[in-house]
C-alpha positions, -999 to 999 in steps of 0.1 A, spaced: 274 157 14 260 131 -9 267 109 -39 258 106 -75 261 75 -98 276 80 -132 270 54 -160 297 52 -187 288 33 -219 311 21 -247 302 7 -281 328 -8 -305 321 -16 -342 346 -36 -363 353 -34 -400 326 -60 -408 300 -39 -392 295 -60 -361 293 -41 -328 292 -47 -291 287 -25 -262 293 -24 -224 286 -1 -195 300 6 -161 287 26 -132 308 48 -109 295 62 -76 311 96 -69 311 110 -33 304 147 -33 316 172 -7 331 147 17 365 156 33 386 125 41 419 130 58 447 106 50 465 90 80 500 75 77 519 57 105 552 71 114 560 43 138 563 6 131 528 -11 130 543 -41 147 558 -32 181 575 -54 206 583 -38 240 603 -50 269 583 -51 302 601 -20 315 596 1 283 569 26 276 549 29 244 553 58 219 533 57 186 530 84 160 510 92 129 508 119 103 473 132 94 470 153 62 446 163 35 446 145 2 456 165 -30 432 194 -35 429 187 -73 439 161 -98 471 180 -107 480 188 -71 505 162 -57 510 181 -24 492 174 9 483 198 37 486 190 73 452 190 89 468 199 122 480 232 108 448 242 90 428 264 114 397 263 91 394 225 93 380 210 124 395 175 127 394 149 155 419 122 162 414 94 188 437 67 201 422 35 215 435 2 228 412 -28 225 401 -39 260 421 -13 278 408 17 297 433 46 293 437 68 324 430 105 322 467 114 323 472 97 289 464 120 260 443 101 235 440 129 209 466 143 185 492 127 163 509 106 190 502 82 219 527 80 248 522 56 277 551 55 302 558 21 317 554 35 352 516 38 346 513 0 344 487 3 316 502 -25 294 506 -58 312 539 -77 307 532 -107 285 502 -90 269 492 -84 233 473 -53 223 456 -38 192 460 0 191 440 21 167 443 58 157 412 72 140 408 106 123 378 123 110 362 157 101 328 161 117 300 149 93 324 128 72 336 92 73 364 80 96 398 68 85 421 48 108 454 29 111 462 0 135 492 -11 154 500 -45 170 518 -42 203 533 -71 222 549 -66 257 575 -92 268 569 -109 301 591 -102 331 621 -126 332 623 -151 361 649 -147 390 683 -163 388 689 -187 417 724 -190 430 731 -214 458 765 -218 476 775 -243 502 804 -265 514 830 -275 489 815 -301 465 784 -300 486 797 -325 510 800 -324 548 804 -348 578 770 -358 592 782 -348 627 792 -313 616 770 -282 609 768 -268 573 751 -239 556 734 -233 523 732 -197 510 709 -183 483 715 -147 491 734 -140 459 704 -148 437 692 -120 414 657 -106 407 659 -112 370 679 -133 345 712 -117 335 716 -94 365 740 -117 383 764 -116 354 760 -79 345 785 -67 370 760 -40 382 748 -33 417 717 -55 423 689 -48 449 675 -80 464 650 -63 487 621 -77 468 632 -113 469 617 -140 492 631 -175 498 615 -208 506 636 -239 514 626 -275 516 644 -308 521 639 -345 512 662 -375 512 676 -382 477 652 -404 457 624 -399 482 592 -381 474 589 -344 485 578 -341 521 597 -371 534 615 -364 566 651 -351 565 662 -366 598 656 -344 628 643 -316 605 611 -335 603 586 -340 574 574 -308 557 604 -288 570 607 -253 554 627 -222 559 621 -187 546 655 -170 550 681 -166 522 706 -187 542 699 -219 561 722 -234 588 718 -271 596 731 -282 630 755 -312 632 740 -346 637 706 -334 624 706 -360 596 721 -395 592 748 -403 567 733 -402 532 723 -378 504 697 -351 508 681 -327 483 677 -291 494 654 -270 472 650 -233 473 624 -212 455 632 -175 450 602 -153 444 603 -117 431 575 -98 448 575 -70 422 573 -91 390 555 -121 406 580 -144 390 598 -173 407 626 -198 400 637 -229 418 670 -247 422 679 -279 440 713 -290 453 723 -325 467 741 -325 499 762 -356 507 767 -363 544 794 -388 553 811 -401 584 836 -378 601 865 -398 589 854 -400 553 878 -385 527 
């Protein structure tokens, strides 16, 4: 392959005999075969964290002559040796992901694309000894949603200081929306961390006999009667999803009164 430069000149003379001229040069590439590459998928892709990636292109030959408006698929021409390559900037693709051909498929189960990440994907095509053509795709993966924290307790979150009470976060859900979906929810990957402080006091302040820095790591906590004096206490639970590494926190205020209150 090579190139040649053609120079075109033009002279114009008007009726008064005045003339002017100009020239232009055109570089023509000789004997180079350039495939054309066209995206069949959107070039701006947004995936949910649980979705896989599927991108597709069409690679074809340009018209064979000036009057030929048809194209030929390079993938079906046995006499043309053509290479396609898919790449993702900054990402090493495992061997079980095919990086050649007209499509790139990455199942979510391979954990190649990180939730919350942005990626630039490029598909390149070329015929050996000729320039490369390429097309790019911008891929954004949504982050995992946080858990939904649900805390239940005594009616109106009140109890007599002399009586035991329980707070229960076991109906919390791994991700937002699952609690209201009506579907069966697995909570095996959730952990719980409880803490307590008197209302208006800084975290770590002693909640009566519970002591300063009290914590609990069960979904449900039961507080014995006469553990704390009459007053208001803020119980805080943090629910952590060990699969998505997301957490959410909720606080409830317990009001403890005298046995005869109300």
